[in-house]
C-alpha positions in Angstrom: 70.3 72.9 70.0 71.3 69.4 71.0 69.7 65.9 71.0 70.5 62.7 72.9 70.6 59.3 71.2 70.6 56.2 73.4 72.5 53.3 72.1 71.9 49.6 72.8 75.3 49.0 74.4 75.4 50.4 77.9 74.0 53.8 78.8 76.4 55.9 76.9 74.8 59.1 75.5 75.9 60.5 72.2 75.1 64.2 71.5 74.8 65.6 68.1 74.3 69.2 67.0 71.8 70.6 64.5 74.8 71.7 62.4 76.0 68.1 62.2 72.5 66.8 61.2 72.3 69.4 58.4 75.8 68.6 57.2 74.8 65.0 57.0 71.7 65.9 55.0 73.9 67.9 52.6 76.1 64.9 52.1 73.0 62.7 51.4 71.6 65.4 49.1 68.1 64.1 48.7 66.0 65.6 45.9 62.6 64.3 47.2 61.2 62.8 50.4 58.0 61.2 51.5 56.1 63.2 54.2 54.0 61.8 57.0 52.4 64.1 59.6 53.0 62.4 63.0 52.2 65.2 65.5 50.2 68.4 65.5 51.3 71.6 67.1 49.1 70.8 70.1 51.1 67.5 70.6 48.4 65.2 69.3 49.9 62.1 67.7 48.5 61.4 64.2 49.4 59.5 61.1 48.5 61.3 57.9 50.4 60.4 54.7 51.0 63.6 52.7 52.9 62.0 49.9 56.1 63.2 48.1 57.6 66.6 48.3 60.7 68.2 46.6 63.5 69.5 48.7 64.8 72.9 47.4 68.3 72.9 46.0 70.7 75.8 45.4 72.7 74.8 42.4 73.5 71.1 42.8 73.4 71.1 46.6 70.6 71.0 49.2 69.5 74.5 50.1 70.2 75.3 53.8 69.3 78.7 55.3 68.8 79.8 58.8 69.6 76.3 59.9 66.6 74.9 58.1 65.6 73.0 55.0 62.8 73.9 52.6 60.3 71.7 50.8 57.5 72.2 48.3 53.9 71.5 49.2 53.6 67.7 49.5 51.6 66.0 46.7 48.8 64.9 49.1 47.9 68.4 50.2 45.3 69.7 47.8 42.4 72.1 48.3 39.9 69.2 48.2 41.9 66.9 50.5 41.3 68.9 53.6 44.9 68.4 54.7 47.1 71.3 55.7 50.4 72.1 57.3 50.7 74.5 60.3 53.5 75.9 62.3 54.6 73.4 64.9 53.5 70.3 63.0 56.1 67.5 63.1 56.7 65.8 59.7 58.4 62.4 59.4 60.5 62.5 56.2 61.8 59.4 54.5 64.1 59.1 51.5 66.6 56.8 49.8 70.3 57.2 49.8 72.4 54.6 47.9 69.2 52.6 47.8 69.0 52.5 51.6 65.9 54.0 53.3 66.7 56.9 55.7 64.3 58.9 57.9 64.2 62.1 60.0 61.6 64.2 61.9 61.3 67.9 61.3 59.2 70.7 62.8 57.3 73.1 60.4 58.6 76.6 61.2 56.6 78.7 58.7 55.3 79.0 55.2 57.7 81.4 53.4 58.3 83.1 50.0 61.8 83.3 48.6 63.4 86.6 47.6 63.8 87.0 43.8 67.6 86.9 44.0 67.4 83.5 45.8 64.6 82.1 43.7 66.6 82.6 40.5 69.1 79.9 41.6 66.7 77.5 43.2 65.5 74.2 41.9 62.5 73.8 41.7 61.9 77.5 40.8 58.8 77.9 43.0 58.3 81.0 45.1 56.6 79.4 48.1 58.0 76.8 50.5 57.6 75.2 53.9 60.6 75.9 56.2 61.5 72.9 58.3 64.0 72.3 61.1 65.2 68.8 62.1 64.3 67.7 65.6 66.4 64.6 65.6 69.2 62.8 63.7 68.9 61.2 60.2 68.3 57.5 60.9 69.2 54.6 58.6 66.3 52.2 58.4 67.9 49.2 56.7 67.0 46.6 59.4 63.7 44.7 59.8 62.7 45.3 63.4 59.8 42.9 63.3 59.8 39.3 64.7 60.9 36.9 61.9 59.2 33.6 61.7 61.2 30.7 60.4 59.8 29.0 57.3 62.6 26.6 56.4 63.8 24.1 59.0 67.3 24.8 60.3 67.5 28.3 58.9 66.2 30.5 61.7 66.2 30.9 65.5 62.6 29.9 65.9 61.0 26.6 65.2 58.8 26.2 62.1 55.1 26.5 62.9 53.5 24.3 60.2 50.0 25.8 60.9 51.0 28.7 58.7 53.3 28.1 55.7 53.4 29.6 52.2 54.0 28.7 48.6 55.8 31.7 47.1 56.1 32.8 43.5 58.2 35.7 42.3 57.9 37.7 39.1 59.9 40.5 37.4 58.2 43.8 36.7 59.0 46.8 34.5 59.2 49.2 37.5 62.6 50.2 39.0 63.1 52.0 42.3 64.8 55.3 42.3 68.3 55.2 43.8 67.9 58.6 45.5 65.0 60.7 47.0 61.4 59.7 47.8 59.5 56.8 46.4 56.4 57.5 44.2 53.3 57.2 46.3 51.6 55.0 43.7 52.3 52.9 40.6 49.8 52.8 37.8 51.5 51.2 34.9 53.0 47.9 36.2 53.8 45.2 33.7 54.8 41.7 34.8 57.1 39.4 33.0 56.2 35.9 34.1 58.6 33.0 34.4 56.2 30.7 32.5 53.3 31.3 30.2 50.1 32.1 32.1 47.8 31.8 29.1 48.4 28.3 27.7 45.1 26.9 29.1 41.9 26.1 27.3 39.5 29.0 26.5 36.3 27.2 25.4 33.9 26.9 28.5 33.4 23.2 27.9 37.2 22.5 27.9 37.7 24.8 30.9 35.1 23.0 33.0 36.6 19.6 32.1 40.2 20.8 32.9 39.1 22.4 36.3 37.3 19.3 37.4 40.1 17.0 36.4 42.5 19.2 38.4 40.4 19.3 41.5 39.9 15.5 41.5 43.7 15.2 42.2 43.3 17.1 45.5 42.3 15.6 48.9 38.5 15.9 49.5 38.8 18.9 51.8 40.8 20.8 49.1 38.3 20.3 46.3 37.2 23.9 46.6 37.5 27.3 44.9 38.1 30.6 46.5 35.5 33.2 45.4 36.2 36.9 45.0 34.0 39.6 43.5 35.2 42.9 41.9 33.3 45.6 43.8 33.1 49.4 43.3 33.6 51.2 46.7 31.4 54.3 46.5 33.5 56.1 49.1 36.8 55.9 47.2 35.4 55.3 43.7 37.8 52.4 43.4 37.3 48.8 42.4 38.5 46.3 44.9 38.1 42.5 45.4 35.6 41.5 48.0 36.6 38.2 49.5 33.7 35.8 49.7 35.6 32.8 50.9 35.8 29.1 49.9 33.2 27.2 48.1 32.9 23.4 47.4 32.7 22.4 43.7 29.9 19.9 43.1 29.7 17.1 40.6 33.3 16.1 40.6 32.6 12.4 41.2 30.2 12.0 38.2 31.5 14.3 35.4 29.3 14.7 32.4 30.5 15.4 28.8 29.7 18.7 27.3 29.3 20.6 30.6 29.7 24.4 30.1 28.8 25.5 33.7 30.0 24.8 37.2 27.8 24.1 40.3 29.4 25.4 43.5 28.1 25.9 47.0 27.4 29.4 48.2 30.7 30.7 49.4 31.3 31.0 53.2 31.1 34.8 53.4 28.4 35.4 50.9 25.8 37.9 52.2 22.0 37.9 51.6 22.1 41.7 52.0 21.7 43.1 48.4 23.6 46.3 49.4 26.6 44.3 50.7 29.7 43.9 48.4 29.5 40.2 49.4 26.1 39.7 47.8 25.9 37.8 44.5 23.3 38.1 41.8 22.8 36.8 38.4 25.2 38.3 35.8 27.7 39.3 38.5 31.3 38.7 37.5 33.4 36.7 40.0 37.0 35.4 40.3 37.5 31.7 41.2 41.0 30.7 42.5 42.0 27.2 43.3 45.1 24.9 43.7 45.8 21.5 42.3 48.8 19.2 42.0 50.5 19.1 38.6 50.1 15.7 36.9 53.7 16.0 35.6 55.8 16.8 38.6 53.2 16.7 41.4 54.1 20.3 42.5 51.2 22.5 43.5 49.9 24.8 40.8 47.5 27.8 41.2 44.8 28.9 38.8 42.4 31.9 38.4 39.2 31.7 36.4 36.9 34.6 35.6 33.3 33.5 35.7 29.8 34.8 35.5 27.0 34.0 37.9 24.2 32.3 35.9 21.8 31.4 38.7 21.6 31.9 42.4 19.8 29.0 44.1 18.9 28.3 47.7 22.2 26.6 48.6 24.2 26.5 45.3 25.4 28.8 42.5 25.6 28.1 38.8 28.5 29.8 37.2 29.8 30.0 33.6 33.5 30.4 32.7 34.4 33.6 30.9 37.3 34.5 28.7 40.2 34.5 31.3 41.6 31.3 32.7 45.3 31.4 33.7 47.9 29.7 35.8 50.3 31.3 38.3 53.2 32.4 36.0 55.8 33.3 38.6 58.9 31.4 39.6 58.5 29.2 42.7 60.9 30.5 45.4 62.2 28.9 48.6 61.0 31.0 51.5 63.5 31.0 54.4 61.7 33.3 56.9 59.1 36.0 57.0 58.0 38.9 59.1 55.2 41.5 59.0 57.4 43.7 56.8 59.5 41.5 54.6 60.9 38.0 53.8 64.1 36.2 53.1 64.4 33.8 50.1 66.9 31.4 48.8 68.7 32.8 45.7 69.3 29.7 43.6 70.5 29.6 40.0 67.1 29.7 38.4 66.0 32.7 40.4 69.2 34.7 39.7 69.1 33.7 36.0 65.5 34.9 35.7 66.0 38.2 37.5 69.5 39.1 36.1 69.7 37.6 32.6 73.0 38.6 31.1 74.1 40.5 34.3 74.8 37.0 35.7 78.2 37.3 34.1 79.0 40.6 35.9 80.7 40.9 39.2 78.6 40.2 42.3 78.5 43.9 43.2 76.8 44.7 39.9 74.3 41.9 40.4 73.5 43.2 43.9 72.9 46.7 42.6 70.6 45.5 39.8 68.6 43.4 42.2 68.1 46.4 44.6 66.7 48.5 41.7 63.9 46.1 40.6 60.4 45.9 41.9 59.5 42.2 42.4 56.0 40.9 42.4 55.5 38.5 45.3 52.5 36.1 45.2 52.0 34.3 48.5 49.6 31.3 48.7 49.0 30.6 52.4 48.8 26.9 53.5 46.8 26.8 56.7 46.7 23.6 58.9 44.7 24.2 62.1 42.8 21.7 64.2 39.8 22.1 66.5 42.1 23.2 69.4 43.9 25.9 67.4 41.1 27.0 65.0 40.6 30.2 67.0 44.1 31.4 65.9 43.5 30.7 62.2 44.0 33.9 60.2 41.4 35.2 57.8 43.4 35.5 54.6 42.6 35.0 50.9 43.9 32.3 48.6 46.5 34.7 47.2 48.4 37.7 48.8 50.1 40.0 46.4 52.8 42.5 47.4 55.5 44.5 45.5 58.9 44.0 47.2 62.3 45.5 47.1 65.6 43.7 47.7 67.0 45.4 50.8 70.0 43.2 51.3 71.7 40.0 50.0 73.8 37.3 51.4 77.0 36.4 49.5 79.1 33.3 49.8 82.7 33.8 51.1 85.3 34.6 48.5 87.6 31.7 47.6 90.6 31.5 45.5 89.1 29.0 43.1 85.6 30.5 42.6 83.9 33.9 42.6 81.5 34.8 45.4 77.8 34.0 44.7 74.6 35.6 46.0 72.9 33.0 48.2 69.9 34.7 49.7 67.9 37.9 49.4 66.2 40.0 52.0 63.1 41.5 50.4 61.1 44.4 52.0 57.4 44.9 51.4 56.9 48.2 49.6 53.6 48.4 47.8 50.1 47.0 48.3 47.5 46.4 45.5 45.0 49.3 45.6 42.7 49.0 42.6 41.4 46.0 40.5 40.8 46.2 36.8 37.7 44.6 35.6 39.0 44.6 32.0 42.5 43.2 32.7 41.3 41.0 35.6 44.3 42.0 37.7 45.4 44.8 40.0 46.5 47.8 38.0 47.1 50.4 40.7 49.5 49.9 43.6 50.1 52.2 46.6 53.1 52.5 48.8 53.0 50.8 52.2 53.4 53.8 54.6 56.1 54.0 57.2 53.8 53.1 60.1 51.6 50.6 58.3 52.0 47.0 57.2 50.3 44.8 54.7 47.0 43.9 56.4 47.2 40.2 55.6 50.7 39.8 57.1 49.6 41.8 60.1 46.8 39.3 60.5 49.2 36.4 60.1 51.6 38.0 62.6 48.9 38.4 65.2 47.6 34.9 64.6 51.1 33.4 65.0 51.8 35.3 68.2 48.6 34.0 69.7 49.2 30.5 68.5 52.7 30.4 69.9 51.5 31.7 73.3 48.8 29.0 73.4 51.2 26.2 72.4 53.7 27.3 75.1 51.0 27.4 77.8 50.0 23.8 76.8 53.5 22.5 77.2 54.0 23.8 80.7 
């Protein structure tokens, strides 16, 4: 059986045999792979994420028999899920080899049971398996194929579009990516080590109100607002998510009163009067208030989150009372070079490398690169949107903060010189996990789910679409 791969240069066709594909797989020797159903036996294109499966191994090598590989039932296929695999289904497998993502497509041949003499030497020792045959080559997926928008002047092929920029903060986490095999479909015990303390703010409601109002008064009048979100239980998924209610003006900033323990804010822009809507607010509801303000020390932008309780719902305004959690963004501010729908590039300055690597900063640059590729990095994006009346239609609908877990996919290193060792100068970070469930107790996302092969972060997809429309509009105006 033969395949044809078309390469970019010219029209040369390279043919590769099934035996060569299987030999390559044996060299890669993956233990697990993520499985996505992309086509049914009838030829219908679908996109169903079945999660992780184990590839059977004979001794310490991948088990190959009858020119096929064998996998366990993927994690996502359970009796209650309604998912199943049939003969003729095409599965898209993805796995890591030397920390680089690889993918291949396979056809389901059959569901089989191993003979006892074979089963005794297999790992895992499970009698049933799905028999798969590759229908294409193993592909290395180490390049971002999406359009990259320049964020830093002079560092990209495109001009900088100031209508959509970001403040970016990065944080270390306790999760490390596997160097081989499939990625876990979800992360449930993520711990973040901030660059600065996030809990050095006042706790008493009176002091919180005073601090918040003083902070907002340093902003231009149009930025004296808070972004309102509400933890909401989705009955379909039985998960708590954050319903985005939009911006709300804070009242009483010009005439502060001593001893205030509550805040008066306008009803947020997306608040609904439908009591069944997740965007509806009632007395005693818990909400999250996010806002930005310039630091009085260095005049850099700082970002805050405050948990509050709705005390009263008026005709136009809300009365809210600060609760126990008031915190500042604790990540390290990073210089964003460019961004796409699937990843970013950041400057790797001394403070960033010291924060991520610690004592490893004294190791050779190759060891630093390997350590960076292993760690899951929390990315907190704060969009800065500047649209006028002409371009307002292209303004993306995004929250105050976008959170994503990223993975270092590549790094740029300075040229080696006789008098100094090479240094990491920039990092390419791929988006890997989206927040999936919000904790009402910890007031943070405590469950993360892998961004599937054919999906993107919905907020960056919205930004990507908005920028494409904006660029087309601006180019048409200049003709």
